[in-house]
FIROPA-447880 format. One record per residue (C-alpha): residue number from 0; x, y negated, z. Coordinates in Angstrom, 3 decimals, decimal comma. Layout:
! residues N
<NUM; <X; Y; Z>>,
...
//
This chain:
! residues 85
<0; <102,098; 32,587; 19,320>>,
<1; <100,994; 34,556; 16,315>>,
<2; <100,583; 33,279; 12,815>>,
<3; <97,562; 31,487; 11,381>>,
<4; <95,989; 34,617; 9,825>>,
<5; <93,916; 35,207; 12,958>>,
<6; <92,412; 31,759; 12,657>>,
<7; <91,800; 32,205; 8,964>>,
<8; <89,808; 35,344; 9,736>>,
<9; <87,598; 33,265; 12,066>>,
<10; <86,789; 30,550; 9,531>>,
<11; <83,203; 31,741; 8,985>>,
<12; <82,471; 31,733; 12,734>>,
<13; <84,527; 28,671; 13,664>>,
<14; <84,000; 27,425; 17,204>>,
<15; <85,415; 25,041; 19,748>>,
<16; <87,624; 27,862; 21,021>>,
<17; <88,987; 28,233; 17,487>>,
<18; <89,793; 24,523; 17,489>>,
<19; <91,642; 24,939; 20,766>>,
<20; <93,667; 27,877; 19,420>>,
<21; <94,454; 25,917; 16,262>>,
<22; <95,607; 22,974; 18,372>>,
<23; <97,816; 25,265; 20,487>>,
<24; <99,361; 26,813; 17,383>>,
<25; <99,991; 23,406; 15,839>>,
<26; <101,470; 22,115; 19,091>>,
<27; <103,749; 25,168; 19,270>>,
<28; <104,800; 24,571; 15,659>>,
<29; <105,467; 20,909; 16,405>>,
<30; <107,586; 21,803; 19,433>>,
<31; <109,610; 24,284; 17,371>>,
<32; <110,184; 21,777; 14,578>>,
<33; <111,190; 19,107; 17,094>>,
<34; <113,602; 21,461; 18,879>>,
<35; <115,109; 22,620; 15,578>>,
<36; <115,536; 19,040; 14,395>>,
<37; <117,222; 18,117; 17,660>>,
<38; <119,551; 21,110; 17,326>>,
<39; <120,462; 20,181; 13,742>>,
<40; <121,039; 16,563; 14,775>>,
<41; <123,379; 17,609; 17,583>>,
<42; <125,194; 20,028; 15,275>>,
<43; <125,704; 17,271; 12,711>>,
<44; <127,082; 14,956; 15,402>>,
<45; <129,462; 17,673; 16,561>>,
<46; <130,534; 18,349; 12,978>>,
<47; <131,119; 14,633; 12,396>>,
<48; <133,307; 14,434; 15,501>>,
<49; <135,286; 17,478; 14,314>>,
<50; <135,798; 15,947; 10,856>>,
<51; <136,906; 12,654; 12,391>>,
<52; <139,382; 14,474; 14,640>>,
<53; <140,750; 16,429; 11,670>>,
<54; <141,033; 13,202; 9,653>>,
<55; <142,955; 11,512; 12,458>>,
<56; <145,288; 14,506; 12,797>>,
<57; <145,906; 14,542; 9,033>>,
<58; <146,601; 10,806; 8,989>>,
<59; <148,987; 11,141; 11,942>>,
<60; <150,847; 13,934; 10,140>>,
<61; <151,108; 11,898; 6,948>>,
<62; <152,377; 8,906; 8,926>>,
<63; <154,985; 11,092; 10,622>>,
<64; <156,216; 12,379; 7,241>>,
<65; <156,294; 8,835; 5,865>>,
<66; <158,319; 7,710; 8,881>>,
<67; <160,786; 10,573; 8,414>>,
<68; <161,095; 9,707; 4,725>>,
<69; <161,729; 6,047; 5,535>>,
<70; <164,312; 6,960; 8,187>>,
<71; <166,113; 9,217; 5,690>>,
<72; <166,057; 6,399; 3,117>>,
<73; <167,558; 3,977; 5,637>>,
<74; <170,216; 6,536; 6,613>>,
<75; <171,147; 7,013; 2,948>>,
<76; <171,363; 3,252; 2,375>>,
<77; <173,522; 2,791; 5,476>>,
<78; <175,806; 5,688; 4,485>>,
<79; <176,122; 4,222; 0,978>>,
<80; <177,121; 0,824; 2,379>>,
<81; <179,750; 2,245; 4,741>>,
<82; <182,165; 2,628; 1,833>>,
<83; <181,618; -0,981; 0,702>>,
<84; <183,048; -2,543; 3,851>>,
//
């Protein structure tokens, strides 16, 4: 579909056929906007899933480091108490 300049040129001799062409152009525009909106919506959902996966991976890594730190702390406490017995 072409742009609306063709229809604008017809405005002095507007007819039912012009109305039909205008309707077709508007319908085409509506379909394009709807398809683009659907594409953006799906992209945002995909991006949200990717961010959630990255957040979970980051939290798992931080938990693993915290666990290693706690284990090292416990090992140091146990080694420090070995001399007390």
